[in-house]
C-alpha positions as CSV (number, residue, x, y, z in Angstrom):
1,M,-10.8,-7.4,-22.2
2,D,-11.6,-7.8,-18.4
3,T,-15.1,-6.9,-17.4
4,R,-15.9,-6.5,-13.7
5,V,-18.7,-5.2,-11.5
6,C,-18.2,-1.8,-9.8
7,K,-17.9,-2.1,-6.0
8,R,-19.9,1.0,-5.5
9,C,-22.7,1.2,-8.1
10,R,-22.7,-2.5,-9.1
11,L,-22.6,-1.8,-12.9
12,L,-20.4,-3.7,-15.4
13,F,-17.3,-1.8,-16.7
14,N,-14.1,-2.6,-18.5
15,Y,-11.5,-3.1,-15.8
16,I,-8.1,-1.5,-16.6
17,G,-6.4,-1.8,-13.2
18,G,-6.3,-0.5,-9.7
19,E,-9.4,-0.5,-7.5
20,Q,-12.6,-2.1,-8.9
21,Y,-14.6,1.1,-9.5
22,C,-16.1,2.2,-12.8
23,P,-14.8,5.5,-14.2
24,S,-17.7,7.5,-13.0
25,C,-17.5,6.2,-9.4
26,R,-13.7,6.6,-9.4
27,E,-14.2,10.2,-10.4
28,A,-16.9,10.7,-7.7
29,L,-14.6,9.1,-5.1
30,E,-11.7,11.4,-6.1
31,D,-14.0,14.4,-5.8
32,D,-15.0,13.2,-2.3
33,F,-11.4,12.7,-1.4
34,Q,-10.5,16.3,-2.5
35,K,-13.4,17.6,-0.4
36,V,-12.2,15.6,2.7
37,K,-8.6,16.7,2.1
38,N,-9.6,20.3,2.0
39,Y,-11.7,20.0,5.1
40,V,-8.9,18.3,7.1
41,R,-6.4,21.0,5.9
42,E,-8.7,23.8,7.0
43,N,-9.7,22.1,10.3
44,P,-6.5,20.6,11.9
45,G,-7.2,18.3,14.8
46,C,-10.6,17.2,13.5
47,T,-11.9,13.7,14.2
48,I,-13.2,11.2,11.8
49,I,-16.8,11.7,13.0
50,Q,-16.5,15.5,12.3
51,V,-15.2,14.7,8.8
52,V,-18.1,12.2,8.2
53,R,-20.7,14.8,9.3
54,E,-19.3,17.8,7.3
55,C,-18.2,16.0,4.1
56,D,-21.0,13.4,3.8
57,V,-18.5,10.6,3.3
58,T,-18.6,7.2,5.0
59,E,-16.3,6.4,7.9
60,K,-15.3,3.3,6.1
61,Q,-14.1,5.3,3.1
62,I,-12.1,7.7,5.3
63,R,-10.5,4.8,7.1
64,E,-9.6,3.3,3.7
65,W,-7.9,6.5,2.6
66,I,-6.0,6.6,5.9
67,R,-4.8,3.0,5.5
68,Q,-3.7,3.9,1.9
69,E,-1.7,6.8,3.4
70,R,-3.6,9.3,1.2
71,L,-5.0,11.0,4.3
72,E,-3.6,11.6,7.8
73,L,-5.6,12.9,10.7
74,T,-3.7,14.6,13.5
75,G,-6.3,13.8,16.1
76,E,-6.9,10.2,17.3
77,A,-8.2,8.4,14.2
78,G,-8.8,5.1,15.8
79,I,-6.3,3.4,13.4
80,Y,-4.1,0.7,14.9
81,C,-0.9,-1.0,13.8
82,Q,-1.9,-4.4,12.4
83,K,1.2,-6.0,14.0
84,C,1.5,-4.5,17.5
85,G,-1.8,-2.7,18.0
86,S,-0.4,0.8,18.8
87,I,-2.2,3.9,17.6
88,I,-1.1,5.3,14.2
89,S,-2.1,8.3,12.2
90,S,-2.0,6.6,8.8
91,G,-1.0,3.5,7.0
92,T,-1.1,-0.1,8.2
93,Y,1.9,-0.4,10.5
94,C,3.7,1.8,13.0
95,E,7.2,3.1,12.3
96,K,8.8,0.6,14.7
97,C,7.1,-2.4,13.0
98,K,7.9,-1.1,9.6
99,A,11.6,-0.9,10.6
100,E,11.5,-4.4,12.1
101,M,9.9,-5.9,8.9
102,T,12.4,-4.0,6.7
103,N,15.3,-5.5,8.7
104,M,13.8,-9.0,8.5
105,L,13.3,-8.7,4.7
106,N,16.9,-7.4,4.3
107,E,18.3,-10.3,6.3
108,A,16.2,-12.8,4.4
109,A,17.4,-11.3,1.1
110,R,21.0,-11.5,2.2
111,S,20.7,-15.1,3.3
112,M,19.2,-16.0,-0.1
113,M,22.1,-14.5,-2.0
114,P,24.6,-17.1,-3.2
115,T,28.0,-17.0,-1.6
116,Q,30.9,-16.4,-4.0
117,N,34.2,-18.2,-3.5
118,N,37.1,-16.5,-5.1
119,S,39.4,-19.6,-5.1
120,S,41.3,-20.5,-8.3
121,D,39.9,-24.1,-8.3
122,N,36.4,-22.7,-9.2
123,S,37.7,-21.0,-12.3
124,K,38.8,-24.3,-13.8
125,K,35.5,-26.2,-13.2
126,P,32.3,-25.2,-15.0
127,S,29.7,-23.9,-12.6
128,S,26.1,-25.0,-13.0
129,S,24.9,-21.4,-12.2
130,K,26.8,-19.9,-15.1
131,M,25.3,-19.5,-18.6
132,R,27.1,-21.4,-21.4
133,F,26.7,-21.1,-25.1
134,L,27.0,-23.8,-27.7
135,D,28.9,-23.1,-30.9
136,Y,27.7,-24.8,-34.1
């Protein structure tokens, strides 16, 4: 059993997984999120400052939900791509940087894949990468 301290109320709780909040704080945060989500839906174009004032939620928490892509503000949210610094509405990276990183990862994965030779000489020699079984 994994026991941790809640990041919000500082009480001990049995940690199951996810963020390090106790069940009651997790429920309270989810209630706050629903309140913010409804406010943003009813007031398109609102700013983070307006949401903070109207919903009584910290700016840090709202920015965290934006980074987690749980929330997206249509107005300028003051969230920047961590790679190039351009303004984004949610997440951590802009679409251009996401595409670049995806391409780089795909290229790296392709370069790591073993090349296969279809010559007849390889079929005669045992390969070290193949699994072999011993008969008793």
